[in-house]
N, CA, C and O atoms as a Maestro MAE file, in Angstrom:
{
 s_m_m2io_version
 :::
 2.0.0
}

f_m_ct {
 s_m_title
 :::
 protein
 m_atom[312] {
  # First column is atom index #
  i_m_mmod_type
  r_m_x_coord
  r_m_y_coord
  r_m_z_coord
  i_m_residue_number
  s_m_chain_name
  s_m_pdb_residue_name
  s_m_pdb_atom_name
  i_m_atomic_number
  :::
  1 25 9.122 15.010 22.260 1 A "MET " " N  " 7
  2 3 10.154 14.461 21.418 1 A "MET " " CA " 6
  3 2 9.985 14.857 19.993 1 A "MET " " C  " 6
  4 15 8.941 14.577 19.403 1 A "MET " " O  " 8
  5 25 10.941 15.482 19.419 2 A "CYS " " N  " 7
  6 3 10.844 16.041 18.077 2 A "CYS " " CA " 6
  7 2 11.755 15.187 17.162 2 A "CYS " " C  " 6
  8 15 12.952 15.038 17.407 2 A "CYS " " O  " 8
  9 25 11.158 14.656 16.143 3 A "GLN " " N  " 7
  10 3 11.944 13.846 15.200 3 A "GLN " " CA " 6
  11 2 12.242 14.637 13.938 3 A "GLN " " C  " 6
  12 15 11.423 15.459 13.528 3 A "GLN " " O  " 8
  13 25 13.379 14.418 13.316 4 A "LYS " " N  " 7
  14 3 13.729 15.165 12.097 4 A "LYS " " CA " 6
  15 2 12.859 14.703 10.967 4 A "LYS " " C  " 6
  16 15 12.336 15.527 10.217 4 A "LYS " " O  " 8
  17 25 12.684 13.396 10.818 5 A "HIS " " N  " 7
  18 3 11.867 12.829 9.790 5 A "HIS " " CA " 6
  19 2 10.785 11.968 10.411 5 A "HIS " " C  " 6
  20 15 11.015 10.776 10.618 5 A "HIS " " O  " 8
  21 25 9.637 12.502 10.712 6 A "PRO " " N  " 7
  22 3 8.579 11.768 11.336 6 A "PRO " " CA " 6
  23 2 8.139 10.571 10.374 6 A "PRO " " C  " 6
  24 15 8.088 10.718 9.153 6 A "PRO " " O  " 8
  25 25 7.846 9.458 10.976 7 A "GLN " " N  " 7
  26 3 7.491 8.256 10.238 7 A "GLN " " CA " 6
  27 2 6.398 7.543 11.002 7 A "GLN " " C  " 6
  28 15 6.459 7.478 12.230 7 A "GLN " " O  " 8
  29 25 5.396 7.001 10.318 8 A "THR " " N  " 7
  30 3 4.364 6.166 10.929 8 A "THR " " CA " 6
  31 2 3.794 5.213 9.871 8 A "THR " " C  " 6
  32 15 3.591 5.568 8.710 8 A "THR " " O  " 8
  33 25 3.559 4.031 10.322 9 A "LYS " " N  " 7
  34 3 2.926 2.970 9.468 9 A "LYS " " CA " 6
  35 2 3.607 2.824 8.108 9 A "LYS " " C  " 6
  36 15 2.919 2.547 7.125 9 A "LYS " " O  " 8
  37 25 4.909 2.996 8.007 10 A "GLY " " N  " 7
  38 3 5.626 2.861 6.780 10 A "GLY " " CA " 6
  39 2 5.650 4.042 5.915 10 A "GLY " " C  " 6
  40 15 6.221 3.985 4.826 10 A "GLY " " O  " 8
  41 25 5.065 5.115 6.324 11 A "PHE " " N  " 7
  42 3 4.991 6.351 5.568 11 A "PHE " " CA " 6
  43 2 5.934 7.391 6.262 11 A "PHE " " C  " 6
  44 15 6.093 7.361 7.482 11 A "PHE " " O  " 8
  45 25 6.540 8.285 5.485 12 A "GLN " " N  " 7
  46 3 7.458 9.283 6.008 12 A "GLN " " CA " 6
  47 2 7.121 10.591 5.411 12 A "GLN " " C  " 6
  48 15 6.661 10.647 4.271 12 A "GLN " " O  " 8
  49 25 7.338 11.697 6.162 13 A "THR " " N  " 7
  50 3 7.135 13.025 5.616 13 A "THR " " CA " 6
  51 2 7.938 13.207 4.336 13 A "THR " " C  " 6
  52 15 9.131 12.907 4.294 13 A "THR " " O  " 8
  53 25 7.276 13.700 3.291 14 A "GLY " " N  " 7
  54 3 7.938 13.911 2.009 14 A "GLY " " CA " 6
  55 2 7.602 12.808 0.965 14 A "GLY " " C  " 6
  56 15 7.908 12.973 -0.216 14 A "GLY " " O  " 8
  57 25 6.996 11.721 1.382 15 A "ASP " " N  " 7
  58 3 6.592 10.647 0.457 15 A "ASP " " CA " 6
  59 2 5.395 11.193 -0.393 15 A "ASP " " C  " 6
  60 15 4.578 12.001 0.050 15 A "ASP " " O  " 8
  61 25 5.374 10.670 -1.661 16 A "ARG " " N  " 7
  62 3 4.150 10.933 -2.496 16 A "ARG " " CA " 6
  63 2 3.189 9.838 -2.329 16 A "ARG " " C  " 6
  64 15 3.534 8.660 -2.427 16 A "ARG " " O  " 8
  65 25 1.956 10.220 -2.073 17 A "VAL " " N  " 7
  66 3 0.915 9.188 -1.831 17 A "VAL " " CA " 6
  67 2 -0.349 9.526 -2.582 17 A "VAL " " C  " 6
  68 15 -0.578 10.654 -3.019 17 A "VAL " " O  " 8
  69 25 -1.167 8.480 -2.711 18 A "ARG " " N  " 7
  70 3 -2.530 8.687 -3.251 18 A "ARG " " CA " 6
  71 2 -3.482 8.201 -2.137 18 A "ARG " " C  " 6
  72 15 -3.404 7.050 -1.709 18 A "ARG " " O  " 8
  73 25 -4.376 9.088 -1.678 19 A "ALA " " N  " 7
  74 3 -5.361 8.740 -0.655 19 A "ALA " " CA " 6
  75 2 -6.731 8.653 -1.339 19 A "ALA " " C  " 6
  76 15 -7.183 9.594 -1.993 19 A "ALA " " O  " 8
  77 25 -7.368 7.502 -1.167 20 A "ILE " " N  " 7
  78 3 -8.723 7.355 -1.622 20 A "ILE " " CA " 6
  79 2 -9.584 7.255 -0.462 20 A "ILE " " C  " 6
  80 15 -9.621 6.213 0.193 20 A "ILE " " O  " 8
  81 25 -10.324 8.338 -0.146 21 A "VAL " " N  " 7
  82 3 -11.160 8.440 1.010 21 A "VAL " " CA " 6
  83 2 -12.592 8.066 0.565 21 A "VAL " " C  " 6
  84 15 -13.181 8.770 -0.254 21 A "VAL " " O  " 8
  85 25 -13.163 6.943 1.108 22 A "PRO " " N  " 7
  86 3 -14.464 6.529 0.643 22 A "PRO " " CA " 6
  87 2 -15.654 7.291 1.193 22 A "PRO " " C  " 6
  88 15 -16.680 7.361 0.516 22 A "PRO " " O  " 8
  89 25 -15.573 7.864 2.379 23 A "ALA " " N  " 7
  90 3 -16.737 8.577 2.966 23 A "ALA " " CA " 6
  91 2 -16.231 9.685 3.899 23 A "ALA " " C  " 6
  92 15 -15.087 9.688 4.353 23 A "ALA " " O  " 8
  93 25 -17.141 10.616 4.155 24 A "GLY " " N  " 7
  94 3 -16.838 11.719 5.067 24 A "GLY " " CA " 6
  95 2 -16.627 12.993 4.389 24 A "GLY " " C  " 6
  96 15 -16.934 13.124 3.204 24 A "GLY " " O  " 8
  97 25 -16.107 13.959 5.089 25 A "LYS " " N  " 7
  98 3 -16.008 15.332 4.623 25 A "LYS " " CA " 6
  99 2 -14.945 15.452 3.478 25 A "LYS " " C  " 6
  100 15 -15.058 16.292 2.585 25 A "LYS " " O  " 8
  101 25 -13.926 14.580 3.555 26 A "LYS " " N  " 7
  102 3 -12.811 14.686 2.561 26 A "LYS " " CA " 6
  103 2 -12.926 13.552 1.532 26 A "LYS " " C  " 6
  104 15 -11.899 13.059 1.067 26 A "LYS " " O  " 8
  105 25 -14.092 13.140 1.176 27 A "THR " " N  " 7
  106 3 -14.321 12.047 0.239 27 A "THR " " CA " 6
  107 2 -13.662 12.372 -1.091 27 A "THR " " C  " 6
  108 15 -13.672 13.519 -1.539 27 A "THR " " O  " 8
  109 25 -13.075 11.327 -1.730 28 A "GLY " " N  " 7
  110 3 -12.425 11.515 -3.000 28 A "GLY " " CA " 6
  111 2 -11.026 11.015 -3.073 28 A "GLY " " C  " 6
  112 15 -10.546 10.392 -2.126 28 A "GLY " " O  " 8
  113 25 -10.321 11.272 -4.204 29 A "SER " " N  " 7
  114 3 -8.998 10.828 -4.363 29 A "SER " " CA " 6
  115 2 -8.083 12.083 -4.292 29 A "SER " " C  " 6
  116 15 -8.342 13.101 -4.934 29 A "SER " " O  " 8
  117 25 -7.015 11.962 -3.492 30 A "HIS " " N  " 7
  118 3 -6.081 13.045 -3.250 30 A "HIS " " CA " 6
  119 2 -4.708 12.495 -3.474 30 A "HIS " " C  " 6
  120 15 -4.346 11.479 -2.880 30 A "HIS " " O  " 8
  121 25 -3.916 13.147 -4.331 31 A "THR " " N  " 7
  122 3 -2.556 12.737 -4.655 31 A "THR " " CA " 6
  123 2 -1.591 13.880 -4.359 31 A "THR " " C  " 6
  124 15 -1.809 14.994 -4.835 31 A "THR " " O  " 8
  125 25 -0.513 13.636 -3.572 32 A "GLY " " N  " 7
  126 3 0.416 14.672 -3.283 32 A "GLY " " CA " 6
  127 2 1.456 14.252 -2.245 32 A "GLY " " C  " 6
  128 15 1.624 13.064 -1.968 32 A "GLY " " O  " 8
  129 25 2.129 15.202 -1.694 33 A "ARG " " N  " 7
  130 3 3.222 14.996 -0.735 33 A "ARG " " CA " 6
  131 2 2.592 14.936 0.640 33 A "ARG " " C  " 6
  132 15 1.756 15.774 0.976 33 A "ARG " " O  " 8
  133 25 2.993 13.927 1.462 34 A "VAL " " N  " 7
  134 3 2.440 13.712 2.744 34 A "VAL " " CA " 6
  135 2 3.336 14.379 3.861 34 A "VAL " " C  " 6
  136 15 4.563 14.428 3.775 34 A "VAL " " O  " 8
  137 25 2.623 14.878 4.897 35 A "ALA " " N  " 7
  138 3 3.331 15.368 6.089 35 A "ALA " " CA " 6
  139 2 2.645 14.675 7.253 35 A "ALA " " C  " 6
  140 15 1.419 14.672 7.359 35 A "ALA " " O  " 8
  141 25 3.437 14.101 8.102 36 A "ILE " " N  " 7
  142 3 2.956 13.374 9.268 36 A "ILE " " CA " 6
  143 2 2.657 14.325 10.403 36 A "ILE " " C  " 6
  144 15 3.537 15.095 10.790 36 A "ILE " " O  " 8
  145 25 1.484 14.309 10.943 37 A "ARG " " N  " 7
  146 3 1.149 15.145 12.094 37 A "ARG " " CA " 6
  147 2 1.523 14.499 13.422 37 A "ARG " " C  " 6
  148 15 1.724 13.286 13.485 37 A "ARG " " O  " 8
  149 25 1.616 15.273 14.457 38 A "LYS " " N  " 7
  150 3 1.960 14.722 15.715 38 A "LYS " " CA " 6
  151 2 0.940 13.667 16.204 38 A "LYS " " C  " 6
  152 15 1.287 12.760 16.961 38 A "LYS " " O  " 8
  153 25 -0.308 13.805 15.758 39 A "THR " " N  " 7
  154 3 -1.397 12.889 16.180 39 A "THR " " CA " 6
  155 2 -1.306 11.593 15.405 39 A "THR " " C  " 6
  156 15 -1.982 10.630 15.768 39 A "THR " " O  " 8
  157 25 -0.485 11.519 14.328 40 A "GLY " " N  " 7
  158 3 -0.332 10.331 13.556 40 A "GLY " " CA " 6
  159 2 -1.175 10.356 12.247 40 A "GLY " " C  " 6
  160 15 -0.983 9.505 11.379 40 A "GLY " " O  " 8
  161 25 -2.090 11.315 12.110 41 A "SER " " N  " 7
  162 3 -2.803 11.511 10.881 41 A "SER " " CA " 6
  163 2 -1.917 12.245 9.884 41 A "SER " " C  " 6
  164 15 -0.861 12.764 10.245 41 A "SER " " O  " 8
  165 25 -2.355 12.286 8.618 42 A "PHE " " N  " 7
  166 3 -1.545 12.871 7.544 42 A "PHE " " CA " 6
  167 2 -2.179 14.164 7.040 42 A "PHE " " C  " 6
  168 15 -3.402 14.303 7.018 42 A "PHE " " O  " 8
  169 25 -1.345 15.090 6.644 43 A "ASN " " N  " 7
  170 3 -1.713 16.215 5.780 43 A "ASN " " CA " 6
  171 2 -1.135 15.901 4.419 43 A "ASN " " C  " 6
  172 15 0.030 15.523 4.298 43 A "ASN " " O  " 8
  173 25 -1.970 16.062 3.380 44 A "ILE " " N  " 7
  174 3 -1.502 15.813 2.021 44 A "ILE " " CA " 6
  175 2 -1.537 17.091 1.237 44 A "ILE " " C  " 6
  176 15 -2.601 17.695 1.097 44 A "ILE " " O  " 8
  177 25 -0.362 17.547 0.697 45 A "GLN " " N  " 7
  178 3 -0.263 18.776 -0.053 45 A "GLN " " CA " 6
  179 2 -0.510 18.415 -1.518 45 A "GLN " " C  " 6
  180 15 0.327 17.763 -2.144 45 A "GLN " " O  " 8
  181 25 -1.631 18.827 -2.059 46 A "THR " " N  " 7
  182 3 -1.928 18.574 -3.451 46 A "THR " " CA " 6
  183 2 -1.818 19.812 -4.268 46 A "THR " " C  " 6
  184 15 -1.524 20.878 -3.726 46 A "THR " " O  " 8
  185 25 -2.043 19.724 -5.554 47 A "GLU " " N  " 7
  186 3 -1.914 20.965 -6.435 47 A "GLU " " CA " 6
  187 2 -3.019 21.946 -6.068 47 A "GLU " " C  " 6
  188 15 -2.850 23.157 -6.205 47 A "GLU " " O  " 8
  189 25 -4.189 21.406 -5.585 48 A "GLN " " N  " 7
  190 3 -5.312 22.294 -5.253 48 A "GLN " " CA " 6
  191 2 -5.163 22.891 -3.847 48 A "GLN " " C  " 6
  192 15 -5.895 23.821 -3.510 48 A "GLN " " O  " 8
  193 25 -4.258 22.398 -3.034 49 A "GLY " " N  " 7
  194 3 -4.121 22.837 -1.686 49 A "GLY " " CA " 6
  195 2 -3.920 21.697 -0.695 49 A "GLY " " C  " 6
  196 15 -3.778 20.537 -1.082 49 A "GLY " " O  " 8
  197 25 -3.911 22.051 0.608 50 A "ALA " " N  " 7
  198 3 -3.644 20.974 1.620 50 A "ALA " " CA " 6
  199 2 -4.998 20.302 1.985 50 A "ALA " " C  " 6
  200 15 -6.054 20.933 2.045 50 A "ALA " " O  " 8
  201 25 -4.881 18.965 2.225 51 A "VAL " " N  " 7
  202 3 -6.036 18.257 2.791 51 A "VAL " " CA " 6
  203 2 -5.498 17.703 4.079 51 A "VAL " " C  " 6
  204 15 -4.505 16.975 4.116 51 A "VAL " " O  " 8
  205 25 -6.213 18.087 5.175 52 A "GLN " " N  " 7
  206 3 -5.738 17.745 6.462 52 A "GLN " " CA " 6
  207 2 -6.481 16.619 7.149 52 A "GLN " " C  " 6
  208 15 -7.684 16.437 6.964 52 A "GLN " " O  " 8
  209 25 -5.696 15.825 7.991 53 A "GLY " " N  " 7
  210 3 -6.374 14.840 8.833 53 A "GLY " " CA " 6
  211 2 -6.764 13.553 8.129 53 A "GLY " " C  " 6
  212 15 -7.784 12.957 8.474 53 A "GLY " " O  " 8
  213 25 -5.987 13.107 7.157 54 A "ILE " " N  " 7
  214 3 -6.234 11.885 6.419 54 A "ILE " " CA " 6
  215 2 -5.605 10.715 7.184 54 A "ILE " " C  " 6
  216 15 -4.478 10.822 7.668 54 A "ILE " " O  " 8
  217 25 -6.336 9.596 7.292 55 A "SER " " N  " 7
  218 3 -5.776 8.382 7.982 55 A "SER " " CA " 6
  219 2 -4.864 7.619 7.081 55 A "SER " " C  " 6
  220 15 -5.068 7.560 5.869 55 A "SER " " O  " 8
  221 25 -3.845 7.025 7.679 56 A "TRP " " N  " 7
  222 3 -2.897 6.203 6.891 56 A "TRP " " CA " 6
  223 2 -3.571 5.025 6.202 56 A "TRP " " C  " 6
  224 15 -3.056 4.489 5.222 56 A "TRP " " O  " 8
  225 25 -4.723 4.630 6.721 57 A "ARG " " N  " 7
  226 3 -5.423 3.450 6.090 57 A "ARG " " CA " 6
  227 2 -5.917 3.728 4.674 57 A "ARG " " C  " 6
  228 15 -6.137 2.809 3.886 57 A "ARG " " O  " 8
  229 25 -6.084 4.998 4.369 58 A "HIS " " N  " 7
  230 3 -6.631 5.428 3.022 58 A "HIS " " CA " 6
  231 2 -5.476 5.636 2.045 58 A "HIS " " C  " 6
  232 15 -5.731 5.844 0.859 58 A "HIS " " O  " 8
  233 25 -4.226 5.589 2.483 59 A "CYS " " N  " 7
  234 3 -3.090 6.052 1.621 59 A "CYS " " CA " 6
  235 2 -2.370 4.839 0.978 59 A "CYS " " C  " 6
  236 15 -2.263 3.761 1.563 59 A "CYS " " O  " 8
  237 25 -1.894 5.077 -0.234 60 A "THR " " N  " 7
  238 3 -1.064 4.160 -0.959 60 A "THR " " CA " 6
  239 2 0.259 4.920 -1.368 60 A "THR " " C  " 6
  240 15 0.208 6.026 -1.904 60 A "THR " " O  " 8
  241 25 1.362 4.317 -1.108 61 A "LEU " " N  " 7
  242 3 2.645 4.939 -1.433 61 A "LEU " " CA " 6
  243 2 2.904 4.905 -2.890 61 A "LEU " " C  " 6
  244 15 2.826 3.846 -3.512 61 A "LEU " " O  " 8
  245 25 3.225 6.085 -3.482 62 A "LEU " " N  " 7
  246 3 3.511 6.184 -4.941 62 A "LEU " " CA " 6
  247 2 5.071 6.276 -5.103 62 A "LEU " " C  " 6
  248 15 5.657 5.680 -6.006 62 A "LEU " " O  " 8
  249 25 5.705 7.060 -4.173 63 A "GLN " " N  " 7
  250 3 7.155 7.300 -4.315 63 A "GLN " " CA " 6
  251 2 7.682 7.749 -2.930 63 A "GLN " " C  " 6
  252 15 7.068 8.558 -2.234 63 A "GLN " " O  " 8
  253 25 8.799 7.204 -2.589 64 A "ARG " " N  " 7
  254 3 9.498 7.621 -1.360 64 A "ARG " " CA " 6
  255 2 10.024 9.031 -1.477 64 A "ARG " " C  " 6
  256 15 10.428 9.439 -2.566 64 A "ARG " " O  " 8
  257 25 10.035 9.787 -0.407 65 A "GLY " " N  " 7
  258 3 10.535 11.133 -0.437 65 A "GLY " " CA " 6
  259 2 12.049 11.097 -0.576 65 A "GLY " " C  " 6
  260 15 12.723 10.456 0.230 65 A "GLY " " O  " 8
  261 25 12.592 11.763 -1.569 66 A "ASP " " N  " 7
  262 3 14.026 11.778 -1.814 66 A "ASP " " CA " 6
  263 2 14.660 13.153 -1.756 66 A "ASP " " C  " 6
  264 15 15.834 13.319 -2.086 66 A "ASP " " O  " 8
  265 25 13.876 14.142 -1.333 67 A "GLY " " N  " 7
  266 3 14.396 15.488 -1.190 67 A "GLY " " CA " 6
  267 2 14.108 16.421 -2.353 67 A "GLY " " C  " 6
  268 15 14.320 17.631 -2.271 67 A "GLY " " O  " 8
  269 25 13.622 15.836 -3.432 68 A "TYR " " N  " 7
  270 3 13.276 16.667 -4.596 68 A "TYR " " CA " 6
  271 2 11.798 16.902 -4.662 68 A "TYR " " C  " 6
  272 15 11.017 16.131 -4.105 68 A "TYR " " O  " 8
  273 25 11.402 17.946 -5.329 69 A "GLY " " N  " 7
  274 3 9.975 18.215 -5.561 69 A "GLY " " CA " 6
  275 2 9.523 17.798 -7.004 69 A "GLY " " C  " 6
  276 15 10.244 18.014 -7.978 69 A "GLY " " O  " 8
  277 25 8.371 17.225 -7.091 70 A "TYR " " N  " 7
  278 3 7.958 16.694 -8.409 70 A "TYR " " CA " 6
  279 2 6.532 17.336 -8.729 70 A "TYR " " C  " 6
  280 15 5.696 17.567 -7.855 70 A "TYR " " O  " 8
  281 25 6.368 17.578 -9.992 71 A "HIS " " N  " 7
  282 3 5.055 18.038 -10.462 71 A "HIS " " CA " 6
  283 2 4.620 17.153 -11.621 71 A "HIS " " C  " 6
  284 15 5.429 16.838 -12.493 71 A "HIS " " O  " 8
  285 25 3.394 16.762 -11.643 72 A "PRO " " N  " 7
  286 3 2.921 15.875 -12.747 72 A "PRO " " CA " 6
  287 2 2.895 16.699 -14.064 72 A "PRO " " C  " 6
  288 15 2.529 17.875 -14.085 72 A "PRO " " O  " 8
  289 25 3.300 16.020 -15.147 73 A "LEU " " N  " 7
  290 3 3.259 16.645 -16.438 73 A "LEU " " CA " 6
  291 2 1.842 16.544 -17.016 73 A "LEU " " C  " 6
  292 15 1.172 15.526 -16.845 73 A "LEU " " O  " 8
  293 25 1.389 17.604 -17.700 74 A "PRO " " N  " 7
  294 3 0.030 17.487 -18.278 74 A "PRO " " CA " 6
  295 2 0.022 16.406 -19.352 74 A "PRO " " C  " 6
  296 15 0.992 16.264 -20.097 74 A "PRO " " O  " 8
  297 25 -1.034 15.666 -19.434 75 A "SER " " N  " 7
  298 3 -1.154 14.614 -20.453 75 A "SER " " CA " 6
  299 2 -1.459 15.268 -21.815 75 A "SER " " C  " 6
  300 15 -2.149 16.284 -21.897 75 A "SER " " O  " 8
  301 25 -0.944 14.678 -22.826 76 A "ILE " " N  " 7
  302 3 -1.128 15.173 -24.183 76 A "ILE " " CA " 6
  303 2 -2.136 14.273 -24.901 76 A "ILE " " C  " 6
  304 15 -1.924 13.067 -25.029 76 A "ILE " " O  " 8
  305 25 -3.256 14.884 -25.375 77 A "GLN " " N  " 7
  306 3 -4.245 14.110 -26.034 77 A "GLN " " CA " 6
  307 2 -3.997 14.082 -27.544 77 A "GLN " " C  " 6
  308 15 -3.798 15.124 -28.167 77 A "GLN " " O  " 8
  309 25 -4.011 12.916 -28.105 78 A "HIS " " N  " 7
  310 3 -3.861 12.757 -29.621 78 A "HIS " " CA " 6
  311 2 -5.125 12.442 -30.271 78 A "HIS " " C  " 6
  312 15 -5.170 12.283 -31.491 78 A "HIS " " O  " 8
  :::
 }
 m_bond[311] {
  # First column is bond index #
  i_m_from
  i_m_to
  i_m_order
  :::
  1 1 2 1
  2 2 3 1
  3 3 4 2
  4 3 5 1
  5 5 6 1
  6 6 7 1
  7 7 8 2
  8 7 9 1
  9 9 10 1
  10 10 11 1
  11 11 12 2
  12 11 13 1
  13 13 14 1
  14 14 15 1
  15 15 16 2
  16 15 17 1
  17 17 18 1
  18 18 19 1
  19 19 20 2
  20 19 21 1
  21 21 22 1
  22 22 23 1
  23 23 24 2
  24 23 25 1
  25 25 26 1
  26 26 27 1
  27 27 28 2
  28 27 29 1
  29 29 30 1
  30 30 31 1
  31 31 32 2
  32 31 33 1
  33 33 34 1
  34 34 35 1
  35 35 36 2
  36 35 37 1
  37 37 38 1
  38 38 39 1
  39 39 40 2
  40 39 41 1
  41 41 42 1
  42 42 43 1
  43 43 44 2
  44 43 45 1
  45 45 46 1
  46 46 47 1
  47 47 48 2
  48 47 49 1
  49 49 50 1
  50 50 51 1
  51 51 52 2
  52 51 53 1
  53 53 54 1
  54 54 55 1
  55 55 56 2
  56 55 57 1
  57 57 58 1
  58 58 59 1
  59 59 60 2
  60 59 61 1
  61 61 62 1
  62 62 63 1
  63 63 64 2
  64 63 65 1
  65 65 66 1
  66 66 67 1
  67 67 68 2
  68 67 69 1
  69 69 70 1
  70 70 71 1
  71 71 72 2
  72 71 73 1
  73 73 74 1
  74 74 75 1
  75 75 76 2
  76 75 77 1
  77 77 78 1
  78 78 79 1
  79 79 80 2
  80 79 81 1
  81 81 82 1
  82 82 83 1
  83 83 84 2
  84 83 85 1
  85 85 86 1
  86 86 87 1
  87 87 88 2
  88 87 89 1
  89 89 90 1
  90 90 91 1
  91 91 92 2
  92 91 93 1
  93 93 94 1
  94 94 95 1
  95 95 96 2
  96 95 97 1
  97 97 98 1
  98 98 99 1
  99 99 100 2
  100 99 101 1
  101 101 102 1
  102 102 103 1
  103 103 104 2
  104 103 105 1
  105 105 106 1
  106 106 107 1
  107 107 108 2
  108 107 109 1
  109 109 110 1
  110 110 111 1
  111 111 112 2
  112 111 113 1
  113 113 114 1
  114 114 115 1
  115 115 116 2
  116 115 117 1
  117 117 118 1
  118 118 119 1
  119 119 120 2
  120 119 121 1
  121 121 122 1
  122 122 123 1
  123 123 124 2
  124 123 125 1
  125 125 126 1
  126 126 127 1
  127 127 128 2
  128 127 129 1
  129 129 130 1
  130 130 131 1
  131 131 132 2
  132 131 133 1
  133 133 134 1
  134 134 135 1
  135 135 136 2
  136 135 137 1
  137 137 138 1
  138 138 139 1
  139 139 140 2
  140 139 141 1
  141 141 142 1
  142 142 143 1
  143 143 144 2
  144 143 145 1
  145 145 146 1
  146 146 147 1
  147 147 148 2
  148 147 149 1
  149 149 150 1
  150 150 151 1
  151 151 152 2
  152 151 153 1
  153 153 154 1
  154 154 155 1
  155 155 156 2
  156 155 157 1
  157 157 158 1
  158 158 159 1
  159 159 160 2
  160 159 161 1
  161 161 162 1
  162 162 163 1
  163 163 164 2
  164 163 165 1
  165 165 166 1
  166 166 167 1
  167 167 168 2
  168 167 169 1
  169 169 170 1
  170 170 171 1
  171 171 172 2
  172 171 173 1
  173 173 174 1
  174 174 175 1
  175 175 176 2
  176 175 177 1
  177 177 178 1
  178 178 179 1
  179 179 180 2
  180 179 181 1
  181 181 182 1
  182 182 183 1
  183 183 184 2
  184 183 185 1
  185 185 186 1
  186 186 187 1
  187 187 188 2
  188 187 189 1
  189 189 190 1
  190 190 191 1
  191 191 192 2
  192 191 193 1
  193 193 194 1
  194 194 195 1
  195 195 196 2
  196 195 197 1
  197 197 198 1
  198 198 199 1
  199 199 200 2
  200 199 201 1
  201 201 202 1
  202 202 203 1
  203 203 204 2
  204 203 205 1
  205 205 206 1
  206 206 207 1
  207 207 208 2
  208 207 209 1
  209 209 210 1
  210 210 211 1
  211 211 212 2
  212 211 213 1
  213 213 214 1
  214 214 215 1
  215 215 216 2
  216 215 217 1
  217 217 218 1
  218 218 219 1
  219 219 220 2
  220 219 221 1
  221 221 222 1
  222 222 223 1
  223 223 224 2
  224 223 225 1
  225 225 226 1
  226 226 227 1
  227 227 228 2
  228 227 229 1
  229 229 230 1
  230 230 231 1
  231 231 232 2
  232 231 233 1
  233 233 234 1
  234 234 235 1
  235 235 236 2
  236 235 237 1
  237 237 238 1
  238 238 239 1
  239 239 240 2
  240 239 241 1
  241 241 242 1
  242 242 243 1
  243 243 244 2
  244 243 245 1
  245 245 246 1
  246 246 247 1
  247 247 248 2
  248 247 249 1
  249 249 250 1
  250 250 251 1
  251 251 252 2
  252 251 253 1
  253 253 254 1
  254 254 255 1
  255 255 256 2
  256 255 257 1
  257 257 258 1
  258 258 259 1
  259 259 260 2
  260 259 261 1
  261 261 262 1
  262 262 263 1
  263 263 264 2
  264 263 265 1
  265 265 266 1
  266 266 267 1
  267 267 268 2
  268 267 269 1
  269 269 270 1
  270 270 271 1
  271 271 272 2
  272 271 273 1
  273 273 274 1
  274 274 275 1
  275 275 276 2
  276 275 277 1
  277 277 278 1
  278 278 279 1
  279 279 280 2
  280 279 281 1
  281 281 282 1
  282 282 283 1
  283 283 284 2
  284 283 285 1
  285 285 286 1
  286 286 287 1
  287 287 288 2
  288 287 289 1
  289 289 290 1
  290 290 291 1
  291 291 292 2
  292 291 293 1
  293 293 294 1
  294 294 295 1
  295 295 296 2
  296 295 297 1
  297 297 298 1
  298 298 299 1
  299 299 300 2
  300 299 301 1
  301 301 302 1
  302 302 303 1
  303 303 304 2
  304 303 305 1
  305 305 306 1
  306 306 307 1
  307 307 308 2
  308 307 309 1
  309 309 310 1
  310 310 311 1
  311 311 312 2
  :::
 }
}
């Protein structure tokens, strides 16, 4: 069964999320666009590249996917 917009646990492909992974191979904070895998785990596309196999338990929704692409603006230090 192929869905046009895969969704699991309140997250949908295209949403912007922040994943804070406490332990394991992918430890750290990852922010980017989420893609739902067939297995139910997430791939997160960050500026540094893709992080694969993240559990939904580590993710916090930042913005719903609306079809547009967003890039963070560099912060200006005064």
